[in-house]
N, C-alpha and C positions, 0 to 999 in steps of 0.2 A: 391521478393517477395510477397508474397500473407500474410496478414493477419486474423488468426482463431480468431476470434470473441471466447471468453468464454462462460459456457452455465454454467444454476445456475442449480447446483447436489444439493444431501446430505449435503454434508459439507461448498460450498460454493455461495452465493449471489453474484453477481455484478452490482455495480450501469451503470446505462448511464454511467454516468462522466468517472470512473473509466475508461468502455471500451473504453472511446475517450480516455484516455491520457497514456493508451498502446498502444494506435497508432500512438499517435503522440512525445512518449517519444521512441518507440518502447523498451517496454517490452512486454514478453510472458506471456503467462497462466503462463508454470510450474515455473519461475522465480519468482511468483510476489507467485505462493504457498512454495515455497524451502523461502522465503524471511516470510511468515508468522510463518513456522513449525521451521525455525530455524534463528530470529533473533539474530543479532552482537549486540542490543541494543532497548529497549525499553522506549514507552516514554507516558506522556499525551496525548493526543489527542485536538486539540481546540474544535471540536464539543463537544458538550457534551455523555456523556456516551462512550464515545471514544479512542480508542491507537492507537498508529503508533509504526512501526517497523523497522527496519533498518537492511541490509546486503550492508559492503563492497562490491567492483566489481569495485575494479583498474584491471586495464592494462598496461604495458611496454610505454604508452603514454598518460595519465592519470588519476585520481582517481579521484572514482564517490563515492557517494551512493547513493543506491534504498531504497524508501522508501514506504511503504503502510499506510495507514489508511484504519480502518476495526471498524466495530461493534462486541459485539457476542451479537446475536440473542437468543441460547439456550448455557445452562452451559451443559458441558461433564458430561453424566451418567457413570452408569458402563458397560462396553460394550458396549458402543454409542458414538460417534463422536462429536463434541460441530460446529456449524452453527455460518460458519460467512460472515458480509455485508461489503463482500469491496468499503468503499467509495469513494478513492482516491488512486493516486500510482504517480511518478512520482522519476526523477533521482535528483541529489544536488547534483556541479559539487564542487571535493576539499574533506574538511574533516568538516563538523558542530562541532561545541562548542557544548558540552556534558552538561547537564541540565541544561541549557539553553534554551532561546523559537525554538519548533520543523523549520526550514530552509524551508517553504510554501513559493513556488512565488507565488508573489502580484496575477497572472490571474487566478492565484490556491485558493487561499485564495477567490478575488471575487467571483465564483461561486459557492464553497463552505456557504458562507453566502447570497447566492442567492439563492442557496435549501434546506435551514435550514427556 
């Protein structure tokens, strides 16, 4: 299966970190856009001025969540859409605890702290 990297457009900006993690976790651009537009849950991100959203992605064999951390680059104006920078994406096996710290794998957390 070939992986198609997402391109920046008027609504989304993708970091190289998010593209790498999409490839690692085999998450498509369309799946991330679906999570961003219709999340099951929204939490405050670990980086300043960021948010993280989650959508359940359960199959008969496994339970998991798909998370995306983003930053708003522009506010939504009348007749226009907002622009989001997708910072990171990941899969979380199982069910994450509600209202607690976002369950970010340690390797991703290390990369994010090095980026900031």
